[in-house]
C-alpha positions in Angstrom: 4.2 1.7 30.3 0.9 1.2 28.3 0.3 -2.0 26.6 -2.5 -2.6 23.9 -2.5 -6.4 23.2 -4.7 -8.4 20.8 -4.5 -12.2 21.3 -5.6 -15.4 19.9 -6.8 -17.4 22.9 -6.7 -21.2 22.2 -8.8 -23.8 23.9 -5.7 -25.0 25.8 -5.2 -21.6 27.5 -2.5 -20.5 25.3 -2.1 -16.8 24.2 -0.9 -16.1 20.6 0.1 -12.5 19.9 -1.9 -11.0 17.2 -1.0 -7.4 17.6 1.1 -5.7 20.5 1.8 -2.0 20.9 3.8 -0.9 24.1 4.1 2.7 24.7 6.3 4.7 27.1 4.1 7.3 28.4 4.8 10.5 30.3 2.6 11.8 33.1 0.8 14.3 30.8 0.0 11.5 28.4 -2.0 9.1 30.8 -5.3 9.6 29.0 -6.9 6.4 29.7 -8.4 4.5 32.9 -6.3 1.3 33.5 -8.8 0.3 36.3 -10.1 -3.2 35.5 -7.9 -3.7 32.5 -4.8 -5.1 34.2 -5.7 -8.7 33.8 -5.6 -10.3 30.4 -9.0 -11.7 29.5 -9.5 -15.4 29.4 -11.1 -17.3 26.2 -13.6 -18.9 28.8 -14.9 -15.5 29.9 -15.3 -14.3 26.3 -17.9 -16.9 25.2 -17.2 -18.2 21.6 -14.7 -15.4 20.8 -11.1 -16.5 20.5 -9.8 -13.0 19.7 -9.5 -10.8 22.8 -8.0 -7.4 23.5 -6.5 -5.9 26.7 -5.3 -2.4 27.4 -3.2 -2.5 30.5 -0.3 -0.9 32.7 2.9 -2.8 31.8 6.1 -2.7 33.8 7.7 -6.0 32.8 11.0 -6.3 31.1 9.7 -9.3 29.2 7.0 -8.2 26.6 5.7 -11.7 26.4 4.8 -11.9 30.0 1.3 -11.4 30.7 -0.2 -9.6 33.8 -2.7 -11.1 36.2 -0.9 -14.3 36.4 -2.1 -15.5 33.0 1.4 -16.8 31.9 3.2 -16.0 28.7 2.3 -15.2 25.2 3.0 -18.3 23.0 5.9 -17.8 20.6 5.0 -19.6 17.4 7.6 -18.5 15.0 10.9 -16.4 14.5 11.0 -12.7 15.4 13.3 -10.2 13.8 14.0 -6.6 14.9 13.6 -3.6 12.6 15.8 -1.6 12.4 17.9 -4.0 14.8 20.7 -3.2 17.2 18.2 -1.7 19.7 17.7 1.3 17.5 14.4 3.2 16.8 13.0 4.7 13.7 11.7 8.3 13.9 8.3 8.6 12.3 7.4 11.7 10.3 4.9 13.7 12.4 2.5 14.2 9.3 1.9 10.5 8.7 4.1 8.0 6.9 3.9 8.0 3.1 6.1 5.1 2.9 4.2 2.4 4.4 1.3 1.7 6.8 3.2 1.7 10.0 2.0 5.2 11.2 -1.8 4.1 10.5 -1.7 1.3 13.0 0.2 3.0 15.9 -1.6 5.4 18.3 -2.0 8.7 16.8 -0.3 11.5 18.9 0.8 15.1 18.2 4.3 14.8 19.8 7.5 13.3 17.9 7.7 9.5 18.1 10.1 6.7 17.6 9.3 3.0 17.2 11.3 -0.2 17.3 9.6 -3.2 15.6 9.6 -7.0 16.5 8.4 -8.6 13.4 6.8 -12.2 13.0 9.2 -12.7 10.2 7.6 -15.8 8.6 3.9 -14.4 9.1 3.0 -17.5 11.2 0.2 -15.6 13.0 -1.3 -14.3 9.7 -1.0 -17.8 8.3 -3.2 -18.9 11.1 -5.8 -16.4 10.9 -6.2 -15.9 7.1 -7.6 -19.4 6.6 -10.3 -18.9 9.3 -13.2 -16.6 8.4 -14.6 -16.6 11.9 -11.3 -15.4 13.4 -10.9 -12.8 10.8 -14.4 -11.4 11.6 -13.7 -11.3 15.3 -10.3 -9.4 14.6 -12.1 -7.1 12.3 -14.8 -6.3 14.9 -12.5 -5.9 17.9 -9.9 -3.9 16.2 -12.3 -1.5 14.6 -14.1 -0.9 17.8 -11.1 -0.4 20.1 -8.3 0.7 17.9 -10.3 2.6 15.2 -9.3 0.6 12.2 -9.6 -2.8 10.7 -6.5 -4.7 11.6 -7.3 -7.5 8.8 -6.6 -4.8 6.1 -2.9 -4.6 7.5 -1.8 -8.2 7.5 1.8 -7.0 7.4 1.5 -5.9 11.0 -0.4 -8.9 12.4 1.8 -11.0 14.7 4.1 -8.0 15.4 5.2 -6.1 18.5 5.8 -2.4 18.4 7.7 -0.4 21.2 6.9 3.3 20.8 8.6 6.2 22.7 7.9 9.8 22.7 10.0 12.9 22.8 10.8 13.6 26.5 10.3 17.6 26.3 8.6 18.5 23.1 4.8 17.8 23.3 3.6 19.5 20.2 4.7 22.0 17.6 2.7 23.2 14.6 3.1 25.7 11.6 0.9 28.0 9.6 1.6 29.9 6.5 2.2 33.6 6.9 1.7 36.4 4.2 3.2 39.2 6.4 5.9 38.7 6.6 6.1 35.9 4.0 7.1 32.6 5.6 5.8 30.4 8.5 4.5 31.2 11.9 4.8 28.3 14.6 3.4 27.6 18.1 5.2 25.1 20.4 4.1 23.4 23.6 6.7 21.8 25.9 6.3 19.3 28.7 6.1 21.1 31.9 9.5 22.3 33.1 11.2 20.7 30.0 11.9 23.7 27.8 14.9 23.0 25.4 16.7 25.0 22.7 15.8 23.7 19.3 16.9 24.4 15.7 14.3 24.4 12.8 15.4 23.9 9.3 13.0 24.6 6.4 13.7 23.6 2.9 11.6 24.5 -0.2 11.4 22.8 -3.5 10.0 23.9 -7.1 9.8 21.5 -9.8 11.7 19.0 -7.8 14.7 21.3 -7.1 15.8 22.8 -3.8 15.1 26.5 -3.8 16.3 27.7 -0.4 17.1 26.6 3.2 16.1 28.7 6.1 17.0 28.0 9.8 15.7 29.3 13.0 17.2 29.0 16.5 14.8 28.8 19.4 16.2 29.4 23.0 13.4 27.2 24.7 11.4 30.1 26.1 9.2 30.8 22.9 5.6 29.7 22.7 5.0 31.3 19.2 7.7 32.2 16.5 7.9 33.4 13.0 10.3 32.3 10.2 10.7 34.4 7.1 11.3 32.7 3.7 12.5 34.3 0.4 9.3 32.9 -1.4 5.8 31.7 -0.2 6.3 28.3 1.1 5.5 25.9 -1.9 6.5 22.3 -1.2 8.5 22.3 2.0 10.2 19.9 4.4 10.7 20.7 8.0 13.4 19.3 10.3 13.7 19.9 14.0 17.0 19.3 15.9 17.6 19.4 19.6 20.6 21.2 21.3 23.0 18.4 20.4 22.0 18.4 16.7 20.0 15.1 16.9 16.9 15.2 14.5 13.8 14.7 16.9 11.0 15.5 14.4 10.6 15.8 10.7 7.9 16.4 7.9 8.3 16.1 4.2 6.2 17.2 1.2 4.1 19.8 3.1 1.7 21.9 1.0 -0.6 24.5 2.7 -4.2 24.6 1.6 -5.0 27.6 -0.4 -8.7 27.0 -1.2 -11.3 24.5 -0.2 -14.4 23.9 -2.7 -17.2 21.6 -2.2 -20.8 21.3 -3.3 -23.9 19.6 -1.9 -26.0 17.2 -3.9 -29.7 17.8 -3.7 -32.0 14.7 -3.8 -34.4 14.9 -6.8 -35.9 11.6 -7.4 -35.7 7.8 -7.2 -35.1 5.4 -10.2 -36.7 2.1 -9.6 -34.9 -0.5 -11.6 -36.2 -4.1 -12.1 -33.9 -6.5 -13.7 -35.2 -9.8 -15.1 -32.4 -12.4 -15.8 -32.3 -15.7 -17.5 -31.9 -17.3 -14.0 -33.7 -16.6 -10.7 -30.5 -15.5 -9.0 -30.1 -12.8 -11.7 -33.5 -11.2 -10.8 -33.4 -8.0 -8.5 -35.1 -4.9 -7.7 -33.3 -1.7 -6.7 -34.0 2.0 -5.9 -31.3 4.4 -7.2 -31.2 7.9 -5.9 -30.6 10.8 -8.4 -29.1 14.2 -7.4 -28.3 17.6 -8.7 -25.6 19.6 -7.7 -26.3 22.8 -5.6 -24.2 25.9 -5.9 -20.5 25.2 -5.1 -19.0 26.8 -2.1 -15.6 28.1 -2.1 -13.3 29.2 0.8 -10.0 30.8 0.0 -8.5 32.0 -3.3 -7.5 29.6 -6.0 -3.9 29.5 -6.8 -2.5 29.4 -10.3 -1.9 25.6 -11.1 1.2 26.4 -12.9 2.6 28.3 -10.0 6.3 28.3 -10.7 6.1 24.8 -11.8 6.9 25.1 -15.4 9.2 22.2 -15.8 7.0 19.8 -13.7 4.2 20.4 -16.2 6.3 21.0 -19.4 8.3 17.8 -19.0 5.3 15.5 -19.3 6.2 14.3 -22.7 9.7 13.5 -21.4 8.3 11.7 -18.7 6.0 9.6 -20.9 9.0 8.3 -22.9 10.8 7.6 -19.7 7.9 5.6 -18.7 7.7 3.8 -22.0 11.6 3.0 -21.7 11.2 1.7 -18.1 8.1 -0.3 -19.0 6.1 1.4 -16.4 3.2 2.6 -18.7 2.9 2.3 -22.4 0.1 3.5 -24.5 -0.7 2.4 -27.9 -2.8 4.7 -30.1 -4.3 2.9 -33.1 -3.8 4.7 -36.4 -5.1 3.0 -39.5 -2.3 4.9 -41.5 0.3 3.6 -39.4 -0.7 0.1 -38.3 2.3 -1.8 -39.2 4.7 0.6 -37.3 2.6 0.5 -34.2 2.1 -3.2 -34.4 5.9 -3.6 -34.6 6.4 -1.3 -31.7 3.9 -3.1 -29.5 5.5 -6.5 -30.2 8.9 -5.1 -29.5 7.6 -3.9 -26.1 6.1 -7.1 -25.1 9.2 -9.0 -26.1 11.3 -6.8 -24.2 8.9 -7.3 -21.0 9.4 -11.0 -21.4 13.2 -10.9 -21.8 13.6 -9.0 -18.5 13.0 -12.5 -16.9 15.9 -14.5 -15.7 14.1 -17.7 -14.3 10.4 -18.0 -15.0 8.0 -15.9 -17.1 4.2 -16.6 -17.1 2.2 -15.5 -20.1 -1.5 -15.4 -19.2 -4.0 -14.6 -22.1 -7.2 -16.5 -22.6 -6.8 -16.1 -26.4 -3.1 -16.9 -26.7 -2.7 -19.2 -29.8 0.0 -20.7 -32.1 0.5 -17.5 -34.0 1.3 -15.7 -31.0 3.7 -18.3 -30.1 5.7 -17.7 -33.1 5.6 -13.8 -32.7 6.7 -13.6 -29.1 8.0 -16.9 -27.5 10.3 -17.8 -30.4 12.0 -14.3 -30.1 13.1 -15.1 -26.6 16.9 -15.3 -26.6 17.5 -16.5 -23.1 17.4 -20.3 -23.2 17.5 -20.4 -19.3 14.1 -18.7 -19.1 11.2 -21.3 -18.5 8.1 -19.9 -20.2 4.6 -21.0 -18.7 1.6 -20.2 -21.0 -1.8 -20.1 -19.3 -5.0 -20.0 -21.4 -8.5 -20.6 -20.6 -12.0 -21.0 -22.4 -13.6 -17.7 -23.1 -17.4 -17.2 -23.1 -17.3 -17.0 -26.8 -15.4 -20.4 -27.2 -17.3 -23.6 -27.7 -15.6 -26.7 -26.2 -14.6 -28.0 -29.7 -12.8 -24.6 -30.8 -11.1 -24.2 -27.4 -9.6 -27.7 -27.5 -8.4 -27.2 -31.1 -6.6 -23.9 -30.2 -5.2 -25.5 -27.0 -3.8 -28.7 -28.8 -2.3 -26.4 -31.7 -0.5 -24.3 -29.0 0.9 -27.4 -27.2 1.9 -28.9 -30.5 4.0 -26.0 -31.4 5.4 -25.7 -28.0 6.5 -29.3 -28.3 8.1 -28.8 -31.6 9.9 -25.7 -30.2 11.2 -27.6 -27.1 12.5 -30.5 -29.4 14.4 -27.9 -31.5 15.9 -26.4 -28.3 16.8 -29.6 -26.8 15.0 -29.2 -23.7 11.6 -28.3 -22.2 11.6 -24.6 -22.1 7.8 -23.9 -22.9 4.9 -25.5 -21.1 1.3 -24.7 -21.9 -1.8 -25.4 -19.7 -5.5 -24.7 -20.0 -7.3 -23.4 -16.9 -10.5 -25.0 -16.0 -13.3 -23.3 -14.0 -14.1 -19.7 -14.1 -10.9 -18.9 -15.9 -9.6 -15.2 -16.1 -10.3 -12.1 -18.2 -7.3 -9.8 -17.8 -3.9 -10.6 -19.4 -0.8 -10.8 -17.5 3.0 -11.1 -18.2 5.2 -11.8 -15.2 8.8 -12.0 -15.6 10.1 -13.5 -12.3 8.4 -11.2 -9.8 7.8 -8.3 -12.0 4.4 -8.1 -13.6 2.4 -6.2 -16.2 -1.4 -5.9 -17.0 -2.1 -5.8 -20.7 -5.2 -4.1 -22.1 -5.7 -6.6 -25.0 -4.5 -10.0 -26.2 -1.2 -10.5 -27.7 -2.6 -10.8 -31.1 -4.5 -7.4 -30.9 -1.6 -5.1 -29.8 -1.2 -2.4 -32.2 -4.4 -2.9 -34.0 -6.6 -1.3 -31.1 -5.9 1.5 -28.9 -4.8 -0.1 -25.6 -2.1 0.1 -22.8 0.5 -1.8 -20.7 0.8 -1.1 -17.2 3.4 -2.3 -14.7 1.6 -3.8 -11.6 2.3 -2.1 -8.4 4.8 -4.0 -6.1 2.0 -3.9 -3.4 -0.1 -6.2 -5.6 2.6 -8.2 -7.5 2.8 -11.0 -5.1 -0.8 -11.3 -4.5 -1.5 -11.7 -8.3 1.6 -13.9 -8.9 0.5 -16.2 -6.0 -2.9 -16.6 -7.7 -1.2 -17.4 -11.1 1.1 -19.9 -9.4 -2.1 -21.5 -7.9 -3.5 -21.8 -11.4 -0.4 -23.5 -12.7 0.0 -25.9 -9.8 -3.7 -27.0 -9.8 
């Protein structure tokens, strides 16, 4: 076993696991020197650094037990297994487009499976995230020894990963073939471990399955070919062992047809000197200017519409689908059709708000009493709490801002009185404020390209916020509201 372990070493000689990867390696994978790395480093030997790393041979059944008589890793939270029940997840060999798990694990060419032990309450990240010194140490040590900045992947901090590799298949690779049309492959087994394999290739065009081709290997092949009815377009590859178990897969594979690149030739430097109203705004900078040299091209360009008529032609239908699903909505201003566009825009925003079941945030620096009538009054769900956040804009003077905020609070109070309970609350944000406009219906958020009062009058858009950023932005908005 090989264990890569990053810990937070405390002053009372406790070791909190920050990131742990345990690999079950075969003799042909022993590509490191474990000499001198068996003992976990002690914080007192590391000077002022509390984040330390160790790469060591590991044979203990207890993953929390440290080598070298250094005790055990300190459990500070609850752990959950994924997928659970002692099962492993098979990772695609060409990376993992679903999440960042493949990015933080060791990069190897052989098929791999992983079992995850998750710091479910993010206890370790909660300790580190509030300490810039510790984050800087973690950034430096992970970049140096692991090749990536672990602070950019907080979802993996505090976790344990058990990784195991295929016992007989070391490497398999594919290339496109023109004669005959299809694929050629090469395979490397571990020494003395040749096994029969079955290869299944599927190809899609315009999102639809076109063909499935299989190839049986006896275990003696080093190279092989696989003919396909059409040149490979968007393929998936699945490899099964003799018992029908999937041991490797790749999806959405495209072969590179052409590489084009150009080199910028440095021509001059522009010296820019900016004089601001305050000393902090003053600076001088030198900006390089380039001209493109001749473009170099390797390979032949393929027709972009290569048998993808429906993928290209249905863009109009997809636009309507995005509008209906509130993923992305574009309002194109038209002086001859203003009222229709304004009506559509208001209806879209009302629909967004109505998707909420518990709490809806409306964040717009310029939200006013008239906007309240146009949007809030149309909400049918009396169980949906509306929280409106405004702020002072650079164009506002204090008097104008206070008048607008008071009018907004007054109409909210009148509305609540008519509804029989407090449904709507309005708050003005102090400090730096915000610029963009947001609507959050429960945990689903949208970024709005203009203020509520401008929708339909100017060309603008509404974009659903990706799930990867929704919690981040919603946490900030909650912080505004609570403060």
